[in-house]
Residue, then its C-alpha position, 0 to 999 in steps of 0.5 A: m443938184q439932182p439930175s433931172d433925167n428921171i433915173a432913180i438910184r437906190l440900194a437893192t434888196i434880196a427881192d430885187g435879185p431876179r431883175c438885177n440878175a436878168f439885167y446881168n445875163a442879158a448884157y453878157g449873154t450868160r446864164r448865172t442863176l439866182d442862187q449864184w447871185t444871192w450867194e455873191f451879194g446876199r451876205a451883207q443884208g442888214p436889218t433894213g433889208n438893204l444890200p450894198f448893191a446899187i441899182a439905177e432904174l428908169d421907168g421901172e427897168v434896171v439900167g445900171t448896177q454897182a455892188l460891193i462885196v463886204i470882206d473882212f481883212l486881218d492885220a496885226l491890229g485885228v479885223r477890219p471890213t473892206a469891200k470888193s467892187e463888183e457888178t459894174l454895169v451900165a446900159p448902153s442907152m445910159r452912157g454919158k449920164d455919169l451913171f457910174g459915178r452916181l451909182y457909187e454915191p449910196l455905196l460910199a455912204y454905205a461904206r462910211d456907215h459900216d466902217i469899211g476901210a477900203i474898196w478894191g477890185f480888178t478891172p480893165a476899166r481903170t479910167a472910170f474908177e480913177r475919175l472917182g478917186f480910185q488909185v491903180p496900185t498894181t496889176t495882177a501877176q501869175v505863176i504858171c506851171a507847164l505840165d505838157a507840150a500843150a501848156a502854152m496853147r491852153l494858157r493863151p487866150q488867142p491861137a498862135a499866129g502861124r505854124v512856126r510860132s505854134v511849133a515853137e510854143r510846143i517846144a518851149s512848153l515841153g521844155m518847161a514841162t520836163a523841167s517841172r517834172i524833174a524838179e517835182s520828182s526830186y523834191r522829197p517832202p519832210t516825213r512829218i508833213s501830211l496832207r489831207t483833203e478837207e470836206r468842210a471849212p476847218d475849225w482851226a481856220d481863224a487861228l491859222s489866219h492870225r498865225f499867218i499875220a504874226r509870221w508874215g506881217g502885212t494884211t490880207i483877207h481874214r480866212s476865218r472858218e465862216y469865210l472859207e465855208w462861204r468862199f470855197f465850200r458853198n460856192p455855187f459856181v465851182q467845186s474846188e479841192f481844199v488840201a490842208a497841210y499838217a506838221g504832226d497834228v498841227p495845221v500849218g497851211y493849205v492850198c485850194v485848187g479849182p477845177t480843170a477848165e480847158g486843160v488848165t488847173a486854177l490855184l485859187d489860194a495858198f496860205v501857210a504859217d509854220a508851226e512854233d518850235s518845229p524844224i519844218t520850215a514854211s518853205q518846205i510846207i509851201t513846196s509840199l503843197l505846190k507839189e501836191v497841186m502838180t500831182r492832182a493836176r496831172a491826174n486830172g489831165s491838165s496841161a498847165i496850172r495857173g495862179w496868182a503870185g507877185v501881185t505885191d511885194h508881200a513876204f509870203d508872196r515872195a516865199l510862194k514865188s521862190a518855192a514855185r521856181r524850185l518846182g519849175w514854175i515861172t512868173v508872168r506879170q499879166g492880168n488886170p489892173m487893180i483899183a483901190m480906194l483907202l477910206s479915211s479913218v472915221g472917229g479915230r478908227r485906224q486905216v487899212p494898210p496900203v496895198r503894197d502890204w497886202y497878200i493877194s491871191r485868187a481868193f480875192t476873186e469869186g464866181s465862175g473863176g473859182 
C-alpha cells in the first residue's frame, strides 16, 4: 500500500539539477555549483533521461534526495558495474515518514535493471542503512605522515585540550617528522624508475588496471582511462596531481595527490603493478611514489600527509602500508563506517566479491575531498 501523505518519489533528470543542488546547499550551507552537481551525478544518464538519483517532492518542493553514482569494478572475471550511495538528505519536516527507505525503492529497481552488483558508501548514519539491509563490513583507516611539529594540530579536527597536551602533540609530531625525514633521505629509488606528472588520463590506464588485478587479485575500481579522466582530470571540485611511475618505458603505477588544505596533503590514490621480467619490485615502486608524495608535500608547505590504507586486508593494501612504514608513516583506524549491499546475481550473472577482497582508497570518494 502506498503512503497517503502526498509525497511523490521519482528518478530525477538533468533538468532537476538546479532544484536538487539548491536543496543540498540550503541544508548544508554550502555553495556547490550546478556544474559540480552535474559532474557528480550526470554520468549515468540513460536513454529515458532518468538518472539514478531519487527525489521526493511535496507540493512541488524537493524534500528528500538519495543518489547512486555508478562506478565499474574489475576483478579476474572482468568488469561489473557497482554504485556508490550518495546525497542522502531528508528535510527535517519529513522525518518519521520512512522517506529514506522509500527513496531507495526506485534506486534498487534501477540497480536490478542495470546489473549493478553492489551498492556501497561511507557514512556515520549506519543504523538507517542497516534497516534497509546494508552490512557494515569495515571502517575506513588512514596512513599518516608527519612532516613538521604542527602535524598533529593540522590533522586533529578539534583543538587540543590544554597546553600540556598541545606541547606533547608538538613533541610527538616533531619526533615522527624527524623519523620520516631520515627514512625519506635514506631511501634510494632504483635508477630505472622514473616519475612523470601526467596532464591527462594516460592511454595505458586500462591495461594497468587489468595488470593490477592479475598481480594482486581481489577487486577494485576499474581505473580505466575514462574513469581517471572523470575522477581526477575533470574534477570541478579540486585540481590534483597525477604522478606516474615507469620502469624503463613501461608504466608500472601512479599516485594521485590532492591539494594541500589547512596544512594537510591528501593522498587520493595509489595503484601499482610491477612490470613483467623486471628486477624492480612492486615494493620499490610504491616506496618511490610515496617518497615523491613527501617531497611534493614539503614543497607545498604541508605539515602532514593523509591517505587511506588498511581499510581491508587486500594484498596491495598490505604492501602499501608496509612501504609507508619504511618511510616513517603510521596507520590509524579512524574514519567512517562503510556500508555495503551485495546484490544477488540475476539471470546467472556473477556476484561481486565480498568487501574483504576489495582494494579501497580515497578514489572511492569524490567531490570536495578530492
